[in-house]
N, C-alpha and C positions, 0 to 999 in steps of 0.2 A: 455275611451269611444270613439268609432269611430264616424266619421262624419255621417255615415249612421245611427248609433244608435241614435245620437242626432236628426237628421232630422225625424226619425221615432217617436220619443217621442214628438216632438213639437205639433202635433195635439191633444195630450192628456192633454196639459197644460191649466189651466184656463186663461181667457182673461187678467187679471192683470199681470200674469207672462209673457205672450206673449208680452204684451205692454212693460214690463221692458226689455225683450230681444231685441225687436225692437229698443228701446231707446239706449241700449248699442251698438248694431250693428251700429247705426247711429253715435254714438260718435267715434267708431273705424274708420268708413269710413271717417269721417271729418278730421282725422289725416293724411289720405292719400292725398298727393299733387295732384295727378291726379283727385281724386274725388272732391277736393276743387276747382280745376280749372274748372271742368265740372259744378259744382254748380254755380260758378261765371259767367261762360259763359251763362248758362241757365237763370240766374237772369237778366243779361244784355239784353238778347234776349227778355225776358218777359217785361222788362221795356220799351224797344224800341217799342214793339208791343202795349203796353198800350198808349204810346205817339202818335203813328200813329193812333190808334183808336180814341183817344181824338181829334186829329187834324181833322180827317175825320168827326167826329160828329160835330165839330165846323163849318167846312166848309159847311157841308150839311144843318145845321140849318140856316146858313147865306144865303143859296140859297133857303130856304123854302122846303128842302127835308128831313124833320124830319122823323126819323124812329120810 
């Protein structure tokens, strides 16, 4: 089966089967070092943003600037 045929059949699948396919594709992507590095970088960025927002909220609250 060609890639084009597989892609054409995807919209015809029931949701549970699509979910299983997404899960399997995610598993395969996690094996790729580049994908893993991107995931780690995105997580680190999100954690940094969370810390910055928490600090901003703490400082704003201390100055009576609650949001």
